[in-house]
DRENMARPA-945840 format. One record per residue (C-alpha): z, y, x. Coordinates in nm, 3 decimals. Layout:
<recs>
<rec zz="Z" yy="Y" xx="X"/>
...
</recs>
This chain:
<recs>
<rec zz="16.524" yy="15.864" xx="11.110"/>
<rec zz="16.692" yy="16.115" xx="10.888"/>
<rec zz="16.784" yy="15.848" xx="10.628"/>
<rec zz="16.910" yy="15.619" xx="10.902"/>
<rec zz="17.134" yy="15.889" xx="11.044"/>
<rec zz="17.280" yy="15.948" xx="10.696"/>
<rec zz="17.338" yy="15.575" xx="10.644"/>
<rec zz="17.500" yy="15.518" xx="10.982"/>
<rec zz="17.720" yy="15.827" xx="10.952"/>
<rec zz="17.841" yy="15.698" xx="10.616"/>
<rec zz="17.892" yy="15.345" xx="10.753"/>
<rec zz="18.085" yy="15.468" xx="11.056"/>
<rec zz="18.308" yy="15.691" xx="10.839"/>
<rec zz="18.369" yy="15.415" xx="10.586"/>
<rec zz="18.459" yy="15.164" xx="10.860"/>
<rec zz="18.767" yy="15.364" xx="10.962"/>
<rec zz="18.912" yy="15.299" xx="10.611"/>
<rec zz="18.756" yy="14.970" xx="10.511"/>
<rec zz="18.890" yy="14.784" xx="10.816"/>
<rec zz="19.245" yy="14.874" xx="10.708"/>
<rec zz="19.198" yy="14.756" xx="10.349"/>
<rec zz="19.389" yy="14.429" xx="10.307"/>
<rec zz="19.192" yy="14.106" xx="10.322"/>
<rec zz="19.319" yy="14.031" xx="9.975"/>
<rec zz="19.175" yy="14.353" xx="9.832"/>
<rec zz="18.843" yy="14.304" xx="10.008"/>
<rec zz="18.830" yy="13.953" xx="9.868"/>
<rec zz="18.902" yy="14.068" xx="9.516"/>
<rec zz="18.615" yy="14.324" xx="9.527"/>
<rec zz="18.369" yy="14.073" xx="9.666"/>
<rec zz="18.460" yy="13.810" xx="9.405"/>
<rec zz="18.348" yy="14.061" xx="9.142"/>
<rec zz="18.003" yy="14.061" xx="9.297"/>
<rec zz="17.990" yy="13.679" xx="9.283"/>
<rec zz="18.089" yy="13.688" xx="8.916"/>
<rec zz="17.806" yy="13.934" xx="8.839"/>
<rec zz="17.554" yy="13.713" xx="9.012"/>
<rec zz="17.654" yy="13.418" xx="8.795"/>
<rec zz="17.670" yy="13.616" xx="8.469"/>
<rec zz="17.321" yy="13.765" xx="8.528"/>
<rec zz="17.167" yy="13.468" xx="8.701"/>
<rec zz="16.867" yy="13.442" xx="8.466"/>
<rec zz="16.772" yy="13.806" xx="8.526"/>
<rec zz="16.828" yy="13.796" xx="8.898"/>
<rec zz="16.629" yy="13.471" xx="8.938"/>
<rec zz="16.335" yy="13.617" xx="8.751"/>
<rec zz="16.347" yy="13.928" xx="8.970"/>
<rec zz="16.350" yy="13.706" xx="9.279"/>
<rec zz="16.056" yy="13.503" xx="9.157"/>
<rec zz="15.857" yy="13.816" xx="9.073"/>
<rec zz="15.909" yy="13.972" xx="9.415"/>
<rec zz="15.887" yy="13.660" xx="9.632"/>
<rec zz="15.680" yy="13.409" xx="9.436"/>
<rec zz="15.899" yy="13.097" xx="9.449"/>
<rec zz="15.921" yy="12.885" xx="9.133"/>
<rec zz="16.185" yy="12.999" xx="8.884"/>
<rec zz="16.390" yy="12.681" xx="8.924"/>
<rec zz="16.417" yy="12.740" xx="9.302"/>
<rec zz="16.496" yy="13.108" xx="9.243"/>
<rec zz="16.790" yy="13.002" xx="9.023"/>
<rec zz="16.916" yy="12.770" xx="9.297"/>
<rec zz="16.902" yy="13.059" xx="9.546"/>
<rec zz="17.071" yy="13.303" xx="9.305"/>
<rec zz="17.364" yy="13.069" xx="9.239"/>
<rec zz="17.376" yy="12.977" xx="9.605"/>
<rec zz="17.413" yy="13.345" xx="9.690"/>
<rec zz="17.701" yy="13.375" xx="9.443"/>
<rec zz="17.873" yy="13.073" xx="9.594"/>
<rec zz="17.829" yy="13.213" xx="9.947"/>
<rec zz="17.975" yy="13.553" xx="9.854"/>
<rec zz="18.272" yy="13.387" xx="9.687"/>
<rec zz="18.325" yy="13.145" xx="9.983"/>
<rec zz="18.326" yy="13.426" xx="10.239"/>
<rec zz="18.550" yy="13.637" xx="10.020"/>
<rec zz="18.811" yy="13.358" xx="10.033"/>
<rec zz="18.751" yy="13.275" xx="10.400"/>
<rec zz="18.808" yy="13.634" xx="10.497"/>
<rec zz="19.162" yy="13.608" xx="10.371"/>
<rec zz="19.236" yy="13.335" xx="10.629"/>
<rec zz="19.059" yy="13.472" xx="10.936"/>
<rec zz="19.364" yy="13.620" xx="11.106"/>
<rec zz="19.346" yy="13.477" xx="11.455"/>
<rec zz="19.435" yy="13.177" xx="11.669"/>
<rec zz="19.698" yy="13.061" xx="11.916"/>
<rec zz="19.586" yy="12.996" xx="12.271"/>
<rec zz="19.772" yy="12.693" xx="12.424"/>
<rec zz="20.003" yy="12.791" xx="12.708"/>
<rec zz="19.883" yy="12.771" xx="13.065"/>
<rec zz="20.239" yy="12.808" xx="13.186"/>
<rec zz="20.535" yy="12.644" xx="13.020"/>
<rec zz="20.662" yy="12.835" xx="12.712"/>
<rec zz="20.395" yy="13.111" xx="12.722"/>
<rec zz="20.182" yy="13.138" xx="12.409"/>
<rec zz="19.924" yy="13.399" xx="12.322"/>
<rec zz="19.812" yy="13.489" xx="11.972"/>
<rec zz="19.463" yy="13.640" xx="11.954"/>
<rec zz="19.385" yy="13.858" xx="11.650"/>
<rec zz="19.036" yy="13.869" xx="11.503"/>
<rec zz="18.917" yy="14.222" xx="11.442"/>
<rec zz="18.603" yy="14.370" xx="11.285"/>
<rec zz="18.339" yy="14.495" xx="11.531"/>
<rec zz="18.226" yy="14.804" xx="11.334"/>
<rec zz="17.888" yy="14.881" xx="11.183"/>
<rec zz="17.672" yy="14.564" xx="11.145"/>
<rec zz="17.293" yy="14.588" xx="11.114"/>
<rec zz="17.161" yy="14.298" xx="10.903"/>
<rec zz="16.793" yy="14.206" xx="10.884"/>
<rec zz="16.681" yy="13.961" xx="10.615"/>
<rec zz="16.350" yy="13.776" xx="10.587"/>
<rec zz="16.116" yy="13.742" xx="10.289"/>
<rec zz="16.150" yy="13.364" xx="10.234"/>
<rec zz="16.511" yy="13.362" xx="10.111"/>
<rec zz="16.585" yy="13.733" xx="10.062"/>
<rec zz="16.886" yy="13.692" xx="9.836"/>
<rec zz="17.055" yy="13.396" xx="10.004"/>
<rec zz="17.011" yy="13.546" xx="10.350"/>
<rec zz="17.156" yy="13.874" xx="10.225"/>
<rec zz="17.466" yy="13.687" xx="10.108"/>
<rec zz="17.494" yy="13.493" xx="10.437"/>
<rec zz="17.490" yy="13.810" xx="10.645"/>
<rec zz="17.651" yy="14.079" xx="10.430"/>
<rec zz="17.937" yy="13.878" xx="10.278"/>
<rec zz="18.104" yy="13.760" xx="10.604"/>
<rec zz="18.066" yy="14.103" xx="10.761"/>
<rec zz="18.233" yy="14.280" xx="10.467"/>
<rec zz="18.500" yy="14.010" xx="10.433"/>
<rec zz="18.614" yy="14.075" xx="10.789"/>
<rec zz="18.632" yy="14.455" xx="10.743"/>
<rec zz="18.297" yy="14.560" xx="10.891"/>
<rec zz="18.054" yy="14.795" xx="10.725"/>
<rec zz="17.687" yy="14.706" xx="10.689"/>
<rec zz="17.344" yy="14.861" xx="10.716"/>
<rec zz="17.092" yy="14.619" xx="10.559"/>
<rec zz="16.714" yy="14.633" xx="10.618"/>
<rec zz="16.539" yy="14.368" xx="10.410"/>
<rec zz="16.182" yy="14.252" xx="10.468"/>
<rec zz="15.951" yy="14.524" xx="10.338"/>
<rec zz="15.788" yy="14.288" xx="10.085"/>
<rec zz="16.111" yy="14.164" xx="9.929"/>
<rec zz="16.342" yy="14.458" xx="9.883"/>
<rec zz="16.392" yy="14.454" xx="9.501"/>
<rec zz="16.682" yy="14.208" xx="9.518"/>
<rec zz="16.839" yy="14.414" xx="9.798"/>
<rec zz="16.821" yy="14.724" xx="9.579"/>
<rec zz="16.982" yy="14.526" xx="9.296"/>
<rec zz="17.264" yy="14.423" xx="9.529"/>
<rec zz="17.321" yy="14.791" xx="9.620"/>
<rec zz="17.351" yy="14.868" xx="9.250"/>
<rec zz="17.601" yy="14.583" xx="9.210"/>
<rec zz="17.804" yy="14.730" xx="9.499"/>
<rec zz="17.834" yy="15.052" xx="9.298"/>
<rec zz="17.929" yy="14.857" xx="8.989"/>
<rec zz="18.211" yy="14.670" xx="9.160"/>
<rec zz="18.332" yy="15.002" xx="9.312"/>
<rec zz="18.282" yy="14.901" xx="9.672"/>
<rec zz="18.382" yy="15.218" xx="9.866"/>
<rec zz="18.098" yy="15.447" xx="9.951"/>
<rec zz="17.941" yy="15.381" xx="10.289"/>
<rec zz="18.067" yy="15.025" xx="10.321"/>
<rec zz="17.722" yy="14.886" xx="10.223"/>
<rec zz="17.414" yy="15.084" xx="10.309"/>
<rec zz="17.049" yy="15.000" xx="10.245"/>
<rec zz="16.748" yy="15.111" xx="10.454"/>
<rec zz="16.398" yy="15.026" xx="10.328"/>
<rec zz="16.093" yy="15.035" xx="10.554"/>
<rec zz="15.866" yy="14.853" xx="10.795"/>
<rec zz="15.904" yy="14.745" xx="11.158"/>
<rec zz="15.953" yy="15.107" xx="11.273"/>
<rec zz="16.264" yy="15.134" xx="11.055"/>
<rec zz="16.394" yy="14.811" xx="11.202"/>
<rec zz="16.335" yy="14.930" xx="11.559"/>
<rec zz="16.518" yy="15.252" xx="11.494"/>
<rec zz="16.818" yy="15.060" xx="11.361"/>
<rec zz="16.828" yy="14.825" xx="11.661"/>
<rec zz="16.813" yy="15.120" xx="11.908"/>
<rec zz="17.075" yy="15.331" xx="11.729"/>
<rec zz="17.389" yy="15.378" xx="11.942"/>
<rec zz="17.627" yy="15.346" xx="11.647"/>
<rec zz="17.531" yy="14.984" xx="11.574"/>
<rec zz="17.795" yy="14.738" xx="11.701"/>
<rec zz="17.638" yy="14.408" xx="11.590"/>
<rec zz="17.285" yy="14.295" xx="11.495"/>
<rec zz="17.225" yy="13.994" xx="11.272"/>
<rec zz="16.855" yy="13.910" xx="11.258"/>
<rec zz="16.659" yy="13.633" xx="11.087"/>
<rec zz="16.286" yy="13.635" xx="11.152"/>
<rec zz="16.012" yy="13.563" xx="11.399"/>
<rec zz="16.070" yy="13.452" xx="11.756"/>
<rec zz="15.859" yy="13.743" xx="11.890"/>
<rec zz="16.071" yy="14.003" xx="11.717"/>
<rec zz="16.388" yy="13.820" xx="11.826"/>
<rec zz="16.279" yy="13.848" xx="12.190"/>
<rec zz="16.217" yy="14.226" xx="12.143"/>
<rec zz="16.563" yy="14.272" xx="11.995"/>
<rec zz="16.726" yy="14.079" xx="12.282"/>
<rec zz="16.540" yy="14.292" xx="12.540"/>
<rec zz="16.626" yy="14.616" xx="12.359"/>
<rec zz="16.998" yy="14.534" xx="12.334"/>
<rec zz="17.039" yy="14.395" xx="12.683"/>
<rec zz="17.315" yy="14.584" xx="12.864"/>
<rec zz="17.415" yy="14.788" xx="12.560"/>
<rec zz="17.721" yy="14.582" xx="12.469"/>
<rec zz="17.591" yy="14.517" xx="12.116"/>
<rec zz="17.670" yy="14.180" xx="11.971"/>
<rec zz="17.356" yy="13.994" xx="11.863"/>
<rec zz="17.292" yy="13.680" xx="11.654"/>
<rec zz="16.933" yy="13.558" xx="11.614"/>
<rec zz="16.805" yy="13.295" xx="11.375"/>
<rec zz="16.439" yy="13.255" xx="11.473"/>
<rec zz="16.157" yy="13.074" xx="11.299"/>
<rec zz="16.036" yy="12.728" xx="11.392"/>
<rec zz="15.902" yy="12.412" xx="11.239"/>
<rec zz="16.020" yy="12.054" xx="11.249"/>
<rec zz="15.861" yy="11.708" xx="11.272"/>
<rec zz="15.899" yy="11.449" xx="10.995"/>
<rec zz="15.926" yy="11.106" xx="11.164"/>
<rec zz="15.860" yy="10.779" xx="10.975"/>
<rec zz="15.918" yy="10.425" xx="11.111"/>
<rec zz="15.781" yy="10.103" xx="10.969"/>
<rec zz="16.105" yy="9.993" xx="10.803"/>
<rec zz="16.125" yy="10.302" xx="10.581"/>
<rec zz="16.105" yy="10.303" xx="10.203"/>
<rec zz="15.763" yy="10.470" xx="10.172"/>
<rec zz="15.805" yy="10.594" xx="9.815"/>
<rec zz="16.125" yy="10.775" xx="9.915"/>
<rec zz="15.949" yy="10.898" xx="10.229"/>
<rec zz="15.672" yy="11.056" xx="10.024"/>
<rec zz="15.924" yy="11.252" xx="9.811"/>
<rec zz="16.104" yy="11.354" xx="10.133"/>
<rec zz="15.778" yy="11.480" xx="10.282"/>
<rec zz="15.692" yy="11.682" xx="9.975"/>
<rec zz="16.037" yy="11.844" xx="9.977"/>
<rec zz="16.029" yy="11.904" xx="10.348"/>
<rec zz="15.703" yy="12.096" xx="10.358"/>
<rec zz="15.636" yy="12.233" xx="10.008"/>
<rec zz="15.988" yy="12.339" xx="9.903"/>
<rec zz="15.974" yy="12.721" xx="9.868"/>
<rec zz="15.598" yy="12.696" xx="9.929"/>
<rec zz="15.671" yy="12.573" xx="10.278"/>
<rec zz="15.829" yy="12.903" xx="10.368"/>
<rec zz="16.133" yy="12.754" xx="10.534"/>
<rec zz="16.230" yy="12.796" xx="10.897"/>
<rec zz="16.284" yy="12.419" xx="10.940"/>
<rec zz="15.995" yy="12.299" xx="10.720"/>
<rec zz="15.855" yy="11.956" xx="10.814"/>
<rec zz="15.513" yy="12.078" xx="10.913"/>
<rec zz="15.428" yy="11.783" xx="11.140"/>
<rec zz="15.413" yy="11.419" xx="11.038"/>
<rec zz="15.475" yy="11.150" xx="11.302"/>
<rec zz="15.420" yy="10.806" xx="11.158"/>
<rec zz="15.438" yy="10.459" xx="11.310"/>
<rec zz="15.076" yy="10.339" xx="11.338"/>
<rec zz="15.123" yy="10.017" xx="11.142"/>
<rec zz="15.211" yy="10.201" xx="10.819"/>
<rec zz="15.014" yy="10.524" xx="10.863"/>
<rec zz="14.721" yy="10.438" xx="10.633"/>
<rec zz="14.950" yy="10.316" xx="10.352"/>
<rec zz="15.171" yy="10.621" xx="10.376"/>
<rec zz="14.879" yy="10.866" xx="10.379"/>
<rec zz="14.734" yy="10.692" xx="10.071"/>
<rec zz="15.061" yy="10.729" xx="9.884"/>
<rec zz="15.097" yy="11.091" xx="9.996"/>
<rec zz="14.748" yy="11.179" xx="9.870"/>
<rec zz="14.830" yy="11.027" xx="9.530"/>
<rec zz="15.148" yy="11.228" xx="9.511"/>
<rec zz="14.969" yy="11.547" xx="9.609"/>
<rec zz="14.738" yy="11.513" xx="9.311"/>
<rec zz="15.040" yy="11.560" xx="9.084"/>
<rec zz="15.162" yy="11.884" xx="9.241"/>
<rec zz="15.128" yy="12.178" xx="9.002"/>
<rec zz="15.001" yy="12.515" xx="9.125"/>
<rec zz="15.044" yy="12.803" xx="8.888"/>
<rec zz="15.254" yy="13.087" xx="8.759"/>
<rec zz="15.595" yy="13.081" xx="8.929"/>
<rec zz="15.764" yy="13.204" xx="8.605"/>
<rec zz="15.642" yy="12.890" xx="8.424"/>
<rec zz="15.942" yy="12.657" xx="8.411"/>
<rec zz="15.706" yy="12.356" xx="8.438"/>
</recs>
């Protein structure tokens, strides 16, 4: 609780100045972070593999994807000024400005810790908000690395803040009165708890909750391509994907043939050290 109070005090204080920094200046700072991600991609990908377990090739994809996301939001933030509401009465127009909400609490999961960080933190910072990030307790190394990068690019103190801990730390963040917005990715059960806790508080909430998807195959499909699609749908990132194809619905007339091909393909999957490029 003491650490959280320090972080939120810093975030609230920094918000008063960060929101008035020009979108151009915020973009310039964030682009530096994207450049660092690309220049140190090999190191960052290895760190991601070591903490999360995904194959090195997939970790590299996530690392470069995070860099692209940070850069994209940095540029998009320079264009997010507002919109014109069409007139209800003749000749009357209304221009609505987009403004930052304040201190944003971001919760990232363990399956894509770096990419989810970029997806949550980058748009919040680009629009002039400050952030308190709590990563999943098992994948916090890349979040610590990002905090170090924030110092390196001279992001003003208090604009990005990092809290490490378990579910108790997360609960304390959600309940804190200084939080204006919560961005959570995780389980449906925890999402429900957050929604109940924040009901009536006026806090803005976005929830991306876990679920699985069905892979449907009809009898006119190219079965060799289907097999590769199935492998990618369920075993990409070891199956740790919120929309992984964990159920297979196959037209009965081709089911035996497809299952036979799938078994043969499964025999070729390699299980081993994630740092092995093969």
